[in-house]
C-alpha positions as CSV (number, residue, x, y, z in Angstrom):
1,M,-39.6,13.5,-27.8
2,S,-41.7,10.4,-27.6
3,L,-40.8,7.6,-25.2
4,S,-39.7,5.3,-28.1
5,R,-37.4,8.1,-29.5
6,F,-36.0,8.7,-26.0
7,R,-35.2,5.0,-25.5
8,L,-33.6,4.9,-29.0
9,S,-31.4,7.9,-28.1
10,R,-30.4,6.4,-24.9
11,L,-29.6,3.1,-26.6
12,L,-27.4,4.9,-29.2
13,F,-25.6,6.8,-26.4
14,C,-24.9,3.6,-24.5
15,L,-23.6,1.9,-27.6
16,F,-21.3,4.9,-28.2
17,L,-19.9,4.6,-24.6
18,S,-19.5,0.8,-25.0
19,A,-17.7,1.2,-28.3
20,A,-15.3,3.7,-26.8
21,G,-14.7,1.5,-23.8
22,I,-16.1,4.2,-21.4
23,A,-18.1,3.0,-18.4
24,R,-20.8,5.0,-16.7
25,A,-21.2,4.6,-13.0
26,D,-24.3,2.4,-13.4
27,E,-23.2,0.0,-16.0
28,I,-20.5,-2.6,-16.9
29,V,-18.9,-2.3,-20.3
30,P,-18.4,-5.7,-21.9
31,N,-15.3,-4.6,-23.9
32,A,-13.6,-2.4,-21.3
33,A,-10.2,-1.0,-22.4
34,P,-7.2,-1.1,-20.0
35,R,-6.8,2.1,-17.9
36,W,-4.8,3.3,-15.0
37,W,-6.1,2.8,-11.4
38,K,-4.5,4.6,-8.5
39,G,-4.1,3.0,-5.1
40,N,-2.3,2.5,-1.8
41,I,-1.4,-0.9,-0.4
42,H,0.3,0.1,2.9
43,T,-2.0,1.8,5.4
44,H,-2.7,1.6,9.2
45,T,-5.8,2.3,11.4
46,F,-7.0,1.9,15.0
47,W,-6.9,-1.9,14.4
48,S,-3.1,-1.6,15.1
49,D,-1.0,1.5,15.4
50,G,-2.8,4.0,13.1
51,N,-4.7,6.9,14.8
52,D,-8.1,6.9,13.2
53,F,-11.1,4.6,12.5
54,P,-10.8,2.4,9.4
55,E,-13.9,4.1,7.8
56,M,-12.4,7.5,8.3
57,V,-9.1,6.4,6.7
58,A,-11.0,4.8,3.7
59,E,-13.0,7.9,3.3
60,W,-9.9,10.0,3.1
61,Y,-8.5,8.0,0.2
62,R,-11.8,7.7,-1.6
63,S,-12.3,11.5,-1.4
64,H,-8.7,12.2,-2.6
65,G,-9.0,10.5,-6.0
66,Y,-7.8,7.0,-5.1
67,N,-9.4,3.9,-6.8
68,F,-8.3,1.2,-4.3
69,L,-7.0,0.9,-0.8
70,A,-5.6,-1.9,1.3
71,L,-5.7,-1.5,5.1
72,T,-2.6,-3.3,6.3
73,D,-2.6,-3.4,10.1
74,H,0.1,-5.3,11.9
75,N,-0.6,-9.0,12.2
76,V,-4.4,-8.5,12.0
77,L,-6.9,-8.5,9.2
78,G,-9.6,-6.3,10.7
79,Q,-12.1,-9.1,11.2
80,G,-14.6,-10.0,14.0
81,I,-15.7,-8.0,17.0
82,R,-13.3,-5.6,18.7
83,W,-14.0,-2.9,21.2
84,R,-11.5,-0.2,22.1
85,D,-11.2,2.1,25.1
86,A,-12.5,5.5,24.1
87,A,-10.0,7.4,26.3
88,G,-7.2,5.5,24.6
89,L,-8.5,6.3,21.2
90,R,-8.6,10.0,22.0
91,K,-5.1,9.9,23.4
92,K,-3.9,8.3,20.2
93,G,-6.0,10.2,17.6
94,G,-6.7,13.5,19.4
95,P,-9.6,14.8,21.6
96,D,-12.0,15.1,18.6
97,V,-11.3,11.8,16.9
98,I,-14.6,10.2,18.1
99,A,-16.6,13.3,17.6
100,N,-15.3,13.5,14.0
101,Y,-16.2,9.9,13.5
102,L,-19.8,10.6,14.8
103,A,-20.1,13.7,12.6
104,R,-19.1,11.8,9.5
105,F,-21.0,8.5,9.9
106,G,-23.7,9.4,12.6
107,P,-24.8,7.8,15.9
108,A,-26.8,5.1,14.1
109,W,-23.5,3.8,12.7
110,V,-21.0,4.5,15.6
111,E,-21.4,1.9,18.3
112,T,-20.4,2.7,21.9
113,R,-21.0,1.1,25.3
114,G,-20.5,2.3,28.8
115,D,-19.8,5.9,29.7
116,G,-17.2,8.2,31.3
117,K,-13.9,6.5,31.9
118,K,-15.4,3.1,31.0
119,Q,-16.7,4.1,27.6
120,E,-15.7,1.9,24.6
121,V,-16.1,2.2,20.8
122,R,-16.5,-0.7,18.5
123,L,-14.0,-1.0,15.6
124,K,-15.9,-2.1,12.5
125,P,-14.4,-4.9,10.4
126,L,-13.9,-4.4,6.6
127,D,-16.7,-6.7,5.7
128,E,-19.1,-4.5,7.6
129,F,-18.1,-1.0,6.6
130,R,-17.0,-1.5,3.0
131,A,-20.5,-1.0,1.7
132,L,-20.4,2.6,3.1
133,V,-17.2,3.6,1.1
134,E,-16.9,1.4,-2.0
135,E,-18.1,2.6,-5.4
136,R,-18.3,0.3,-8.4
137,G,-15.7,1.2,-10.9
138,R,-14.4,4.0,-8.8
139,F,-13.2,2.9,-5.3
140,L,-12.4,-0.6,-4.0
141,M,-11.3,-1.9,-0.6
142,I,-8.9,-4.9,-0.5
143,P,-8.3,-7.0,2.6
144,A,-4.7,-7.0,3.6
145,E,-2.2,-7.3,6.4
146,E,1.3,-6.2,7.3
147,I,3.0,-9.4,8.5
148,S,5.3,-7.9,11.1
149,D,8.2,-10.3,11.9
150,K,11.8,-10.0,13.1
151,A,15.1,-11.7,12.5
152,E,18.7,-11.1,13.3
153,G,17.7,-8.3,15.7
154,G,15.7,-6.3,13.1
155,P,12.2,-5.9,11.7
156,V,11.2,-7.9,8.7
157,H,7.8,-6.6,7.5
158,M,5.9,-7.9,4.5
159,N,2.5,-6.9,3.1
160,A,0.0,-9.4,1.8
161,T,-2.8,-7.9,-0.3
162,N,-6.1,-9.7,-1.0
163,L,-5.9,-12.1,1.9
164,L,-8.7,-14.4,3.0
165,G,-7.5,-14.8,6.6
166,V,-4.8,-13.5,8.8
167,V,-1.2,-14.9,8.3
168,P,0.7,-15.0,11.6
169,P,4.4,-14.2,11.2
170,V,6.5,-17.4,10.8
171,G,9.9,-16.2,11.8
172,G,13.3,-17.6,10.9
173,A,16.9,-17.9,12.0
174,T,18.0,-15.3,9.4
175,V,16.4,-12.4,7.6
176,R,16.4,-14.4,4.4
177,E,14.8,-17.3,6.1
178,A,12.1,-15.1,7.6
179,I,11.3,-13.5,4.3
180,A,11.1,-16.9,2.6
181,N,9.0,-18.5,5.3
182,N,6.4,-15.7,5.4
183,F,6.3,-15.7,1.6
184,R,5.6,-19.4,1.6
185,A,2.9,-19.0,4.3
186,V,1.0,-16.5,2.1
187,H,1.5,-18.6,-1.0
188,E,0.0,-21.6,0.8
189,Q,-3.1,-19.5,1.6
190,A,-3.3,-18.4,-2.0
191,E,-3.1,-22.1,-3.1
192,R,-5.7,-23.3,-0.6
193,S,-8.2,-20.4,-1.2
194,G,-7.7,-20.0,-5.0
195,R,-7.1,-16.3,-4.5
196,E,-4.7,-13.9,-6.2
197,I,-2.6,-12.6,-3.4
198,L,0.3,-10.1,-3.7
199,V,3.3,-10.2,-1.3
200,H,5.7,-7.3,-1.2
201,L,8.7,-6.6,1.1
202,N,8.3,-3.3,3.1
203,H,10.9,-0.6,3.7
204,P,14.2,-2.5,3.6
205,N,16.1,0.5,5.1
206,Y,13.9,0.6,8.2
207,H,16.4,0.1,11.0
208,Y,18.6,-1.1,8.1
209,A,17.3,-4.6,8.7
210,V,17.3,-6.0,5.2
211,T,20.2,-5.8,2.7
212,A,20.3,-5.9,-1.0
213,E,21.8,-9.4,-0.9
214,D,18.8,-10.6,1.2
215,I,16.3,-9.2,-1.3
216,A,18.3,-10.6,-4.3
217,H,18.5,-14.2,-3.0
218,I,14.8,-14.6,-2.1
219,V,14.0,-14.9,-5.8
220,L,10.3,-15.9,-5.2
221,E,9.7,-12.4,-3.8
222,R,9.2,-10.1,-6.8
223,H,8.0,-6.8,-5.2
224,F,9.5,-4.4,-2.7
225,E,9.0,-0.7,-1.6
226,V,11.3,1.5,-3.5
227,Y,9.6,4.5,-1.9
228,N,7.9,4.6,1.5
229,G,6.4,7.8,2.8
230,H,7.2,7.2,6.4
231,P,9.9,9.7,7.5
232,G,11.7,7.0,9.5
233,T,12.4,4.5,6.7
234,N,15.8,6.0,5.6
235,Q,14.9,6.5,2.0
236,H,18.3,7.9,1.1
237,G,20.4,5.6,3.3
238,D,23.5,7.1,4.9
239,H,27.3,7.0,4.5
240,D,27.3,3.3,5.3
241,H,24.0,2.1,3.7
242,P,22.8,2.6,0.2
243,S,19.5,4.3,-0.7
244,T,16.5,2.1,-1.4
245,E,16.9,2.9,-5.2
246,R,20.5,1.6,-5.1
247,V,19.4,-1.4,-3.1
248,W,16.9,-2.1,-6.0
249,D,19.7,-1.9,-8.7
250,I,22.1,-4.0,-6.7
251,A,19.5,-6.7,-6.0
252,N,18.3,-6.8,-9.6
253,T,21.9,-6.9,-11.0
254,I,22.7,-9.9,-8.7
255,R,19.5,-11.6,-9.8
256,L,20.0,-11.2,-13.5
257,A,23.8,-11.5,-13.7
258,D,24.5,-14.2,-11.1
259,L,21.2,-16.0,-10.1
260,N,19.4,-16.1,-13.5
261,A,16.3,-14.8,-11.7
262,A,13.7,-12.3,-12.6
263,P,14.1,-8.8,-11.2
264,L,12.2,-7.1,-8.5
265,F,9.4,-4.6,-9.2
266,G,9.2,-1.4,-7.1
267,V,6.1,-0.1,-5.4
268,A,5.5,3.2,-3.6
269,T,3.3,3.4,-0.5
270,D,2.3,5.8,2.3
271,D,2.8,3.5,5.2
272,S,0.4,6.0,6.8
273,H,-0.3,6.0,10.5
274,D,-1.3,9.6,11.2
275,Y,-4.3,11.4,9.8
276,H,-4.3,14.5,12.0
277,G,-1.2,16.4,10.7
278,K,1.3,15.5,13.5
279,P,4.8,16.7,12.5
280,N,7.4,14.1,11.5
281,A,4.7,11.5,11.2
282,S,3.6,9.2,8.4
283,H,0.8,10.9,6.6
284,P,-1.5,9.8,3.8
285,G,-1.0,10.9,0.2
286,R,2.7,10.5,-0.1
287,G,3.2,7.4,-2.2
288,W,1.1,5.2,-4.3
289,I,1.0,2.8,-7.3
290,V,-0.9,3.2,-10.5
291,V,-1.9,-0.1,-12.1
292,R,-3.0,-0.7,-15.7
293,T,-5.8,-3.2,-16.2
294,T,-9.3,-3.4,-17.5
295,H,-11.3,-3.9,-14.3
296,L,-11.2,-2.6,-10.8
297,T,-11.2,-5.9,-8.9
298,P,-8.6,-7.3,-6.5
299,E,-7.8,-10.2,-8.9
300,Y,-7.2,-7.9,-12.0
301,L,-5.2,-5.5,-9.9
302,V,-3.0,-8.2,-8.4
303,R,-2.4,-9.9,-11.7
304,A,-1.3,-6.6,-13.3
305,I,1.0,-5.8,-10.4
306,K,2.6,-9.3,-10.6
307,A,3.1,-8.7,-14.3
308,G,4.8,-5.4,-13.7
309,D,2.1,-3.4,-15.5
310,F,2.2,-0.5,-13.0
311,Y,4.3,2.4,-11.9
312,A,5.1,3.9,-8.5
313,S,4.7,7.6,-7.7
314,S,5.2,10.2,-5.1
315,G,3.5,12.9,-7.2
316,V,4.3,12.5,-10.9
317,T,1.5,11.2,-13.2
318,L,2.3,9.2,-16.3
319,D,-0.2,9.0,-19.1
320,D,1.6,6.1,-20.6
321,V,4.5,3.7,-20.2
322,R,5.4,1.5,-23.2
323,Y,8.2,-0.9,-23.9
324,D,8.4,-2.4,-27.4
325,A,10.3,-5.6,-27.4
326,D,11.0,-5.6,-31.1
327,S,12.5,-2.1,-31.3
328,R,13.8,-2.4,-27.7
329,R,12.5,1.1,-26.9
330,L,11.1,2.4,-23.6
331,E,8.8,5.4,-24.0
332,L,7.0,7.5,-21.4
333,S,4.3,10.1,-21.6
334,I,4.2,12.4,-18.6
335,A,1.1,14.4,-17.7
336,A,1.7,18.1,-17.7
337,D,1.5,19.9,-14.3
338,D,1.2,23.6,-14.8
339,D,4.7,25.1,-15.2
340,A,6.5,22.1,-13.7
341,T,9.4,20.7,-15.6
342,F,10.4,17.0,-15.7
343,T,13.7,15.2,-16.0
344,T,13.8,11.5,-16.7
345,A,16.8,9.3,-15.9
346,F,17.0,5.9,-17.7
347,I,18.9,3.7,-15.3
348,G,20.3,0.2,-15.5
349,T,23.3,-2.1,-15.5
350,R,25.3,-3.4,-18.4
351,R,26.0,-7.1,-18.9
352,D,29.8,-6.8,-18.5
353,V,29.6,-5.3,-15.1
354,D,31.6,-6.8,-12.2
355,A,28.8,-7.8,-9.8
356,T,31.1,-8.9,-7.0
357,G,30.6,-7.2,-3.7
358,K,33.1,-6.3,-1.1
359,P,32.5,-6.3,2.6
360,A,31.2,-3.0,3.9
361,E,33.6,-0.9,5.9
362,P,31.3,1.1,8.3
363,T,32.6,4.3,9.8
364,G,31.3,3.2,13.2
365,K,29.0,0.8,14.9
366,K,25.5,1.6,13.8
367,E,22.1,0.1,13.9
368,G,21.3,-2.7,11.5
369,R,23.1,-4.7,8.9
370,Y,25.2,-3.7,5.9
371,T,24.8,-4.2,2.1
372,Q,28.2,-4.9,0.5
373,Q,30.0,-2.3,-1.6
374,Y,29.6,-2.6,-5.4
375,S,30.8,-1.0,-8.6
376,E,29.3,2.4,-9.4
377,R,28.4,0.9,-12.8
378,I,25.6,-0.9,-11.1
379,G,22.6,1.3,-11.4
380,E,24.3,3.5,-14.0
381,V,22.4,6.5,-15.6
382,F,22.4,5.6,-19.3
383,A,20.6,8.8,-20.4
384,T,18.9,11.9,-19.0
385,V,16.0,13.4,-21.0
386,E,14.0,16.6,-20.4
387,G,10.3,17.1,-21.3
388,L,7.0,15.2,-21.4
389,H,7.9,12.4,-23.8
390,P,11.2,10.8,-22.9
391,S,12.4,7.6,-24.5
392,Y,15.4,5.3,-24.5
393,T,16.5,2.8,-27.1
394,F,18.6,-0.1,-25.9
395,T,22.1,-0.4,-27.3
396,G,22.3,-4.1,-26.8
397,D,24.4,-4.6,-23.7
398,E,22.0,-3.7,-21.0
399,L,20.8,-6.2,-18.4
400,Y,17.7,-4.1,-17.8
401,V,16.6,-0.5,-17.9
402,R,14.1,1.4,-15.7
403,A,13.1,5.1,-15.6
404,V,12.7,7.5,-12.8
405,V,10.9,10.8,-13.6
406,T,11.7,13.8,-11.3
407,S,9.5,16.9,-11.3
408,S,10.7,20.4,-10.4
409,R,7.8,20.6,-8.1
410,P,8.0,19.4,-4.4
411,P,5.3,17.3,-2.9
412,A,2.5,18.9,-1.0
413,D,3.6,17.0,2.1
414,P,7.2,15.9,1.7
415,S,8.7,13.1,3.8
416,F,12.3,14.3,3.6
417,D,14.2,17.6,3.0
418,D,14.4,18.9,-0.6
419,Q,12.1,16.2,-1.9
420,R,10.8,16.4,-5.4
421,Q,7.8,14.6,-6.9
422,Q,8.8,11.4,-8.7
423,A,7.6,8.4,-10.6
424,W,9.4,5.0,-11.0
425,T,8.8,2.6,-13.8
426,Q,9.6,-1.1,-13.7
427,P,12.7,-2.7,-15.2
428,V,12.3,-3.8,-18.8
429,G,14.4,-5.4,-21.5
430,W,15.6,-8.2,-19.2
431,S,15.7,-11.9,-20.1
432,L,16.7,-15.1,-18.4
433,R,19.3,-17.4,-19.8
434,A,18.0,-20.6,-21.3
435,A,18.3,-23.6,-19.0
436,R,21.4,-25.7,-19.8
């Protein structure tokens, strides 16, 4: 083949890829089609209470099929110069943690000073190591922080994704005030910097510090963790506290029925701290979000998440999620997984429900605070559908509908007993009353 014919063939091939919206690794398609991007936005490293180096953590996610990752260490952004005691790092991450770091990235990259009991290792900031792990159109690092605050005797933690600088916790006299104050602090940075920044509330059932009413009434906060892979986050609640899923339905019912406010969207995260297989620890790979947008950039991802164009997962993959506002029909397409079977529950609340809560009657003095007791018609299962292509058509009296898909297959690394892989879609079909 002559050089001119080779160039012509290559041009025709590139035009085909462009027309199909398919990007090669070395080019940017001008008419990219929306696609799904998988990522985790709650992760810890040696910069706070994680037990491995940030590059090693990023490499784990990159090599396990993730497209984006936010390292969210407590009240720090991973910037500047920081040295850590080598003995302390080994105590935290295991005797081989530094040797493994050296084996992966080499002595030219790993910086140490001193020796013996006085040896220290430098923690690399994101701006320095991202060039080693990022891949255009395949894997992206996003600067982030877990703003770790407290109020009314319990933890109030919020993640801010795509920050420019650290946001110190602001505090507040109440849980609601602390959530609102920290949200405003992040929003002020977004306004000053012109950045798209996502804020989400973490693990409300952790120490049972945050109630459904708290989440409902901070209406500016639109995202919270419906699933967190840390074994200590009380995913299912207990006799006196609702599960995080029921917290979601209670909060959204209060918002739509009483407050005329937009509902919360649910995210899933790892909240990973341990990368060495310790039992009963928070491991990577347990929870993630899958976002639909055209480009793998922080701005495009954050905008799509804010718009609710994503789903949360602990193992189930969805090929498509579609809500048609004209036909008022929610349709899912579930990716097959060998011989696994899938059950989809379409869940919501009807408009005539009594959204009045009654004071909780705990069986004994326990840790934390209490969500009130509500009608079982809040978070009602409207329909259950088997198979890979479930759908639900609204009857006309629903405040909202969301779907949760449950696989017959357990996760590879479950965070609680008898867990099954799941996926959660966002509430659809809701509307706000016209202003009077």
